[in-house]
N, C-alpha and C positions, 0 to 999 in steps of 0.2 A: 374145213381148216386143216392145216398140216398136222396139228396135234392128234386129230382123230384118225389119221392114216399113216402115222409114223411108227417105227419099231420101238420097243421098250428101250429106254435110255435117252429119248428125245428131251432136250433141255430148253428148247424155245427158239425164238427168232430174234436175231440181233443185227443191228446196223453197225457196220465197221467203216469209218471214214478214213480215207488216205489223203493226206495233204503234204505239201512240200513245194519248194521252188521249182521253176522250170528246169528240166534236165537233171533233177535229183534222182530219178529212177522209179517214179510211181507206177507208170505203165509197165515198165520192165519187171517190177515186183509182182504185179498182177499176172503177167504172163508166166513168170517163173513158178509161182505157187499153183496157178490154176491151169496152165497149159492150154489145151484146146477148149477148155470150158470158158475161157475168157475171149470175148469178141470186142476189140476196141471199136469205139465209135468212129465211123469214117465219113459221116455226113455233115460235118461241121462246116457251115457256110458263114463267112464273114464278109459283109459288104459295107460295114460302117463302124466307126469307132465311137459312136454316140450311144450311150446307155442311159435309159431313163427309168425303166422298171422291168421287173422280171416276174414270171409265174413259176414259183418254186415247187409247185405241186406235181411236176412231171420231171423226168430225167432229161428232157429237152425243153427249151423254151426260147422264145423270140424276144429280142430286146430292142427297145427304142424305135418306135415308128416315127422317124424324123422326116417330116414332110417338107418339101420345097415346091416351088412353082413347077419344076421340071420333073421331079421324081420322088418316090418314097424310098427311103433307105432303111434297111433292117439288118440285124445281126442275129443269126440263129446259133445258139450255143448248145453244147451237149455235155453230159457227165458220162464218163465211163462207169458202167455198173455191171455187176455180176451177182446173181443169186445162186448159191451153191450149198451143198450139204457137207459139213466137216464131220468126219467120223474119227473118234479115238477108240482103238480096239482094246481088247483085254490084254494084249501084248504091248500096249502103250505106243503103237504106231499111229501115225496121222494119215488120213486119206481124204481126198476131195472127190465128191461125186456130183453129177448134175441132178437137178430137182426131179427129173423123170426116172431116177433110179431107185425110188423109194421101195417099189415092190421087190426088187432084187435084194435090197438091204434087209427087208423083213424076213428073208429066208435064212439069214446068217445068225450064228449063235456066238460070234466072237466080238460083238460090239459092246463097248462100255458106255459111250456117250455119243449123241448126235446133236449137232448144232446147225440150224438153218442160218446162214450168214448172207447178208446183203452188203456187198462191197461197193463203195462209191469213191471215185476220185474225179478231180475237176479237169481231167483231160488236158492238162498243160496250159490252161487258159488263165494264168495268173495275172495277165494284164487287166483282167476284169476283177476289180478289188472285192466285189461282193461274192465271188465264187466260193472261197473257203468258208465263209460264213454260212452260205446256203448248204454246202456239203456237210457242215458240222451239225446242223439241226437234227435232233433226235438220235444222236450217236450213242451207242452203248460202249464203244471203245474207239480210240483214235490212234492211227499209226502216222507218225510224222517222219517223212523220209528226207534226209539231209545229204546234200552233195558234199562229201568229205574232202573235196579238193577246192571248195569255193567258200570263202569266209562270209560272203554275202548271203549264201544259203544258210549257213550256220546262224547268221544274225537274224534270220526270219523265225527261228524257233520260238523265241519269246512272244512274237506276234501270234503264232498259232496257239501257244499256251494261254494267252489272254483270251482268244476266241473260245477255248475250251472252258475257261473260268466263266465267261459270259454265258455259255450254254448251261453250265451247272447252276449258275445264278438264276437263269430263266426257269429252270426246273425246280429251283429251291432245293438242290441236292449237292451240297458242297463235297468236293473230292469224289464224286460218284462215277466219273468217266475215266477208265484206265487209259494210260498214255504209254505208248511204246515208240521210242525214237530209234530209227535206224540210221547210223552214220554210214552212208553207202560209198561204194567205190574203193573198198579196202584193197582190192587187187592192184591199185596204183601206188601202194606204199613203196614198192621197190623203185619207183620212178621219182620218189622224193616229193610228190605233190599231195600226198594224203596226210591230213593233220593228226588223225588218231583221237581216241576217246579222251586221253589224258589232257588234251588241249582244250576240250570243251566242257568237261565235267563241272567246272566251277560256274558255267553259264546256264546250266540246266536245272530245272526243278528236281528236287530230291525224290519226288513221287513218281517220276518217269522211269521206265525201264529202258536202259541203253543197250544197243547191240551194234557191233561192227558187222557190216554186210558187204557182199559183192553180188550184184545181180548177174555178173558174168560167170563167176565160179560157183555161186550158190552159198558161199561162206556166210554163216550166221543166220541164214534165212529160216532154216528149220527151227533153230532155237527161238527165234522171234515168234514163230507160229505157236510153239509150245507155251511161250509166255502168254500169248493171246488166249489160248485155250484155258490156261490156269485162271486168268482173270474172268473169263466167261463162266467157268465152273463155279467160281466164288459168287458171281452175280446170280446165277441160276439158283443157288442155294440160299441167297439172301432175300430173294423176292417172295 
């Protein structure tokens, strides 16, 4: 296991779920923070709109063997996922490393904390209603990404918050999942179509951490990651 081969300062393994409406910037967020460490799924095959059941034990699954006299129709879905090492140094900088870089990290003496993070997002397939629920299962933290130019995207936030409450109830751990909400596309403010945090604060749970972000310019992204690290630090010390 990783714990036996990790440098001092290893805090554990955490699942981070990323949810949001189509076009909100989930995949762009993964690309911005992870760079080449993130490989989006490209093998999503959709040949049917009929969904009957899923196997959520894998990051890919096949839905709905809908048979007719002429053909069998199936839909193969995938989750974007990435397993990485997040490092916070003694100088309070944040670094991301691939899982195969453990040996190099063990040679360093400037590391304060290391977290093994498994990121999951539902690859833009929100037309399948069960996807966010599957993504949420077993989460240690949830990042909700909102399109700040689209009120329907804002309107879905409470739906995701309800899924989080359901997962906390399933685990019998009330308020146990940290929530970070990114109001994305702040770079469009000058074009007059970005609504801003003040417009949505009254709609959002007080327990959520709010950040204005732009995946184009990088605004607010580093701050959101530091908020995530702070929550994981608290979790690792409370376990």
